[in-house]
N, C-alpha and C positions, 0 to 999 in steps of 0.2 A: 758590560760592553762586549759581550762575546760575538755579536754580529756587526759591530761597528767597523766599517772598512776605512773610511777617511773622515777627517773632521777639520773644519776651519774654526778656530777660536775667534769669535766676533770681536770687533773693535771695542765694544762696550765692556769687555772683560779686562780688568786691570791687574789681576793676580791669578796665579795658578796654584792650586793646592798640591800637597805632596801625594805622589802615586795616584794622581787623578786618573791615569790610564794604567790600571794594574791588571796584568795578565789578560790583556785584550787580544785574544787569539786571532782575530781577523783584521786588526788595525794595521794598515800598511802606510798611511800618510797622515801627518799632522802639519797643519799650517797655522802658525801663530800670527795673529794680526797685530797691528801697530798700537793697540791699547796696552799691550804688555811692555813693561820697561825692564823687568828682570825675571830671571828664572832662578828662584832661590832654593828650590827643592827638586828632588827626583820627580819628574812629571810622568815619565814612561818607565814602567818597571815590568820586566818579563813580557814584553810585547814581541813575540818571536817573528812576526811577519813585518814589523815596522821597517821600512826601507827608505822612506822619504820624509824629511823634516825641513820645513821652510821657516826661517827666523828673520823677522824684519829688522831694519836698522834702528828701530826704537829701543831694542833690547841692548842694554849696556852692562848687564851682569848675567852670567850663567854659571851655576855651580858645576863643579867638575863631574859630578855624577848625575847629571840631568836625565840621562838615558841609560838605564841599567838593564843588563840581560836582554838586549835588543840586538841579536847577532847579525841580522841582515842590514842594520843601519851602518852604512859605510860612507855616506856623504850627507852634507848639509847644504841647503840652498839659502842664499841671501844676497845682500847687496855688497859689491866689491868695496873694500875699505871699512866695512862694518865690524863691530865687535864680534858678531857671529863668525865672520871669516877668520879673525884672529883665534877665536876659541876653537873652531873646527880644526884648523891646522895644528894648533897646540895639542889637541886630543887625538890627532892622527886620522881625522876624517878628511875625505876629499871635499873641497869646497867648490860649489857650483854657483857661478855668477847668475843670479836670477834673471837679470836683464837679457843676457846672451841666451840663456835657456829658453826664455819666452820667445825671442826672435827666431830661434831654431824651430820651435814648435809651430810657429806661424808659417814659416817657409815649408815645413814638412806637410802641413795641412793644405797649403796652396798646391804643392806638387801632387798630392793625392787626389785633388779635384780636377786636375788637368789630364 
């Protein structure tokens, strides 16, 4: 996965294996889709550029070491009130409300076209 920049795990995927993203030097973004209900293992290990992870409200369990040696990962995006929010805040990550984030991006794109 040395040239993989971003990935969206499709809804058809229901589980994620351990260290599925291992030493992915170019990986900067992971979006987990609603087919996933739990993150039971370390899924990102030594992904030095990983800075953006989006976790859906369908996820109700995340192991404490889901993202290991990912120094640029400082925030988690998800739905307000979700397990992802609780987990992110517990682990010291900044939590970004996905709904507000999307609205800001739309407004920014509208401003840039005017």
